[in-house]
LUMSE-884774 format. One line per 4 residues: number of its first residue (from 1); their letters; for each residue x, y, z of C-alpha. Coordinates in nm, 2 decimals, m for minus. Last residue first. Layout:
N
NUM) a) X/Y/Z ~ ... $
//
This chain:
230
230) qahr) 9.08/12.90/14.06 ~ 9.22/13.26/14.08 ~ 8.87/13.40/14.09 ~ 8.81/13.64/13.80 $
226) rlml) 8.82/14.01/13.91 ~ 8.51/14.23/13.86 ~ 8.42/14.59/13.81 ~ 8.04/14.61/13.80 $
222) vsga) 7.88/14.94/13.69 ~ 7.51/14.98/13.76 ~ 7.20/15.15/13.61 ~ 7.16/15.47/13.43 $
218) aara) 6.93/15.71/13.62 ~ 6.86/15.53/13.95 ~ 7.20/15.36/13.98 ~ 7.40/15.67/13.87 $
214) irrr) 7.21/15.90/14.09 ~ 7.25/15.68/14.39 ~ 7.63/15.64/14.33 ~ 7.67/16.02/14.29 $
210) vsap) 7.48/16.08/14.62 ~ 7.71/15.84/14.81 ~ 8.02/16.00/14.65 ~ 7.92/16.34/14.78 $
206) lgrs) 7.83/16.59/14.51 ~ 8.04/16.89/14.40 ~ 7.97/16.80/14.04 ~ 8.22/16.52/14.07 $
202) gfrt) 8.31/16.51/13.70 ~ 8.06/16.40/13.43 ~ 8.20/16.09/13.26 ~ 8.49/15.99/13.49 $
198) vfwh) 8.31/16.11/13.80 ~ 8.00/15.91/13.73 ~ 8.17/15.59/13.61 ~ 8.40/15.59/13.92 $
194) degy) 8.10/15.65/14.14 ~ 7.91/15.37/13.98 ~ 8.20/15.13/14.02 ~ 8.08/14.84/14.23 $
190) evdf) 8.32/14.56/14.31 ~ 8.25/14.19/14.28 ~ 8.52/13.91/14.31 ~ 8.43/13.68/14.04 $
186) yaef) 8.32/13.32/13.95 ~ 8.02/13.25/14.18 ~ 8.01/13.62/14.26 ~ 7.86/13.69/13.91 $
182) tahi) 7.53/13.52/13.97 ~ 7.48/13.66/14.32 ~ 7.55/14.01/14.20 ~ 7.30/13.98/13.92 $
178) erls) 7.03/13.85/14.15 ~ 7.09/14.13/14.40 ~ 7.09/14.39/14.13 ~ 6.74/14.29/14.03 $
174) rfht) 6.69/14.16/13.68 ~ 6.57/14.31/13.36 ~ 6.54/14.06/13.08 ~ 6.51/14.25/12.75 $
170) wadv) 6.45/14.14/12.39 ~ 6.09/14.03/12.34 ~ 5.90/14.24/12.59 ~ 6.11/14.55/12.53 $
166) wair) 6.06/14.51/12.15 ~ 5.69/14.46/12.18 ~ 5.65/14.77/12.40 ~ 5.86/14.97/12.15 $
162) hras) 5.65/14.86/11.85 ~ 5.32/14.95/12.03 ~ 5.46/15.29/12.13 ~ 5.58/15.36/11.78 $
158) qvlp) 5.25/15.27/11.61 ~ 5.04/15.45/11.88 ~ 5.20/15.80/11.86 ~ 5.49/15.89/11.63 $
154) rsrp) 5.81/15.98/11.82 ~ 5.95/16.33/11.86 ~ 5.77/16.37/12.19 ~ 5.96/16.10/12.37 $
150) rmlv) 5.69/15.85/12.48 ~ 5.51/15.91/12.81 ~ 5.15/15.94/12.68 ~ 5.18/15.68/12.41 $
146) aypl) 5.36/15.44/12.66 ~ 5.07/15.48/12.91 ~ 4.81/15.43/12.64 ~ 4.99/15.11/12.55 $
142) rwaa) 5.06/14.98/12.90 ~ 4.69/15.01/13.00 ~ 4.60/14.67/12.86 ~ 4.84/14.48/13.09 $
138) gkpl) 5.00/14.20/12.89 ~ 5.34/14.23/13.05 ~ 5.32/14.38/13.39 ~ 5.47/14.74/13.42 $
134) whlf) 5.82/14.78/13.57 ~ 6.00/14.78/13.23 ~ 5.79/15.09/13.13 ~ 5.89/15.28/13.45 $
130) pirt) 5.99/15.60/13.27 ~ 5.99/15.58/12.89 ~ 6.33/15.63/12.73 ~ 6.25/15.35/12.49 $
126) hper) 6.59/15.16/12.52 ~ 6.67/15.29/12.87 ~ 6.35/15.20/13.06 ~ 6.35/15.49/13.30 $
122) lvar) 6.37/15.47/13.68 ~ 6.64/15.21/13.70 ~ 6.54/14.94/13.96 ~ 6.53/14.64/13.72 $
118) hpfv) 6.89/14.67/13.61 ~ 7.06/14.89/13.35 ~ 7.41/14.79/13.24 ~ 7.78/14.87/13.24 $
114) hlcr) 7.99/14.56/13.29 ~ 8.37/14.56/13.34 ~ 8.57/14.25/13.38 ~ 8.93/14.17/13.49 $
110) ggpk) 9.14/13.85/13.47 ~ 9.27/13.69/13.79 ~ 9.25/13.35/13.63 ~ 9.24/13.41/13.25 $
106) lvra) 8.91/13.49/13.10 ~ 8.74/13.27/12.84 ~ 8.58/13.04/13.10 ~ 8.47/13.32/13.33 $
102) megv) 8.27/13.49/13.05 ~ 8.12/13.16/12.96 ~ 8.00/13.10/13.32 ~ 7.86/13.45/13.32 $
98) avrl) 7.65/13.37/13.00 ~ 7.52/13.04/13.15 ~ 7.41/13.21/13.47 ~ 7.26/13.51/13.28 $
94) dplh) 7.02/13.30/13.07 ~ 6.80/13.53/12.86 ~ 7.08/13.79/12.82 ~ 6.96/14.13/12.70 $
90) eivq) 6.98/14.31/13.03 ~ 7.35/14.22/13.07 ~ 7.44/14.39/12.74 ~ 7.44/14.77/12.79 $
86) nsvl) 7.82/14.79/12.76 ~ 8.03/14.47/12.81 ~ 8.39/14.43/12.89 ~ 8.63/14.14/12.92 $
82) idfs) 9.00/14.17/13.02 ~ 9.30/13.93/13.02 ~ 9.16/13.71/12.74 ~ 9.20/13.36/12.60 $
78) sdef) 9.17/13.16/12.92 ~ 8.96/12.89/12.76 ~ 8.94/12.91/12.38 ~ 8.72/13.16/12.19 $
74) pird) 8.37/13.14/12.03 ~ 8.17/13.25/12.33 ~ 7.90/12.99/12.38 ~ 7.55/13.12/12.45 $
70) gvmr) 7.38/13.04/12.12 ~ 7.60/13.07/11.81 ~ 7.83/13.37/11.85 ~ 7.95/13.58/11.56 $
66) virp) 8.32/13.68/11.58 ~ 8.43/14.04/11.55 ~ 8.79/14.13/11.48 ~ 8.77/14.14/11.10 $
62) aadp) 8.45/14.35/11.12 ~ 8.60/14.64/11.31 ~ 8.68/14.85/11.00 ~ 8.36/14.74/10.84 $
58) rlns) 8.16/14.92/11.11 ~ 7.79/14.91/11.03 ~ 7.77/14.56/10.90 ~ 7.72/14.37/11.23 $
54) fdgg) 7.44/14.60/11.36 ~ 7.19/14.32/11.42 ~ 6.96/14.44/11.70 ~ 6.63/14.27/11.78 $
50) dyfv) 6.69/13.99/11.54 ~ 6.99/13.88/11.73 ~ 7.35/13.96/11.63 ~ 7.49/13.69/11.86 $
46) dcgw) 7.78/13.90/11.95 ~ 8.16/13.88/11.99 ~ 8.43/14.14/11.98 ~ 8.81/14.14/11.98 $
42) adig) 9.08/14.38/12.11 ~ 9.46/14.36/12.09 ~ 9.51/14.72/12.21 ~ 9.70/14.98/12.01 $
38) rrvl) 9.48/15.27/12.11 ~ 9.31/15.26/11.77 ~ 9.24/14.89/11.84 ~ 9.05/14.99/12.15 $
34) lavl) 8.83/15.24/11.98 ~ 8.75/15.00/11.70 ~ 8.66/14.73/11.94 ~ 8.43/14.97/12.13 $
30) egcg) 8.24/15.06/11.81 ~ 8.22/14.70/11.70 ~ 7.88/14.70/11.54 ~ 7.72/14.53/11.84 $
26) cgyd) 8.00/14.42/12.08 ~ 7.80/14.18/12.30 ~ 8.11/14.08/12.49 ~ 8.40/14.32/12.41 $
22) lvra) 8.70/14.10/12.46 ~ 9.05/14.24/12.55 ~ 9.40/14.10/12.52 ~ 9.65/14.27/12.74 $
18) ntng) 10.00/14.32/12.60 ~ 10.04/14.69/12.70 ~ 9.91/14.62/13.05 ~ 9.55/14.61/13.14 $
14) tqaa) 9.34/14.83/13.37 ~ 9.41/15.17/13.21 ~ 9.34/15.06/12.86 ~ 9.03/14.87/12.96 $
10) wqac) 8.89/15.16/13.17 ~ 8.96/15.41/12.89 ~ 8.78/15.19/12.63 ~ 8.49/15.14/12.87 $
6) yeyn) 8.45/15.51/12.93 ~ 8.48/15.58/12.56 ~ 8.20/15.34/12.47 ~ 7.99/15.47/12.76 $
2) nm) 8.01/15.83/12.63 ~ 8.26/16.10/12.73 $
//
């Protein structure tokens, strides 16, 4: 089970048969298509920024995907019962505004699921280079470090330089404490790393506390949220 399938299963199990679901930062619409195949009224929205425009890769999902302009989600207030995002939080330049928009389009008591890497993950997830997102921007030794630590199938300097520039331009890694504080202004916050781990990989005979630590260090965090009633 990959993250798309995990998010689809969570949304299907969390909502009732009439639930309306929004995939925030939907990319090509992979999750939207999965949900629609389950008979769920699913929609997607994305800004399709220069660092990742995949809007034409899933024509079957395209009629249910709406392009965002700026931070505003192009739907009316209280339009959705459930909102999900997969690997999106780290790309948001203004998390406070984005979270306010998520809360606006959710019904009171609506549910959210966010799967994302945060600052403390050990490997920068887009480049698969350990600790790259921890290194100070502009440091001259970042390039030789990235060349040394790159996945072996990648070309040397050109690929490493491109990947550093992409991470600098399109990611905004935050601490989990900052993310929690931003969401709790609108939502009741629950952590779901153990649920994510067990659903995707099984328990592996590990205690729940160990599974949570592995998930946070290797992949990031999973927030399961409920919109405040008022």
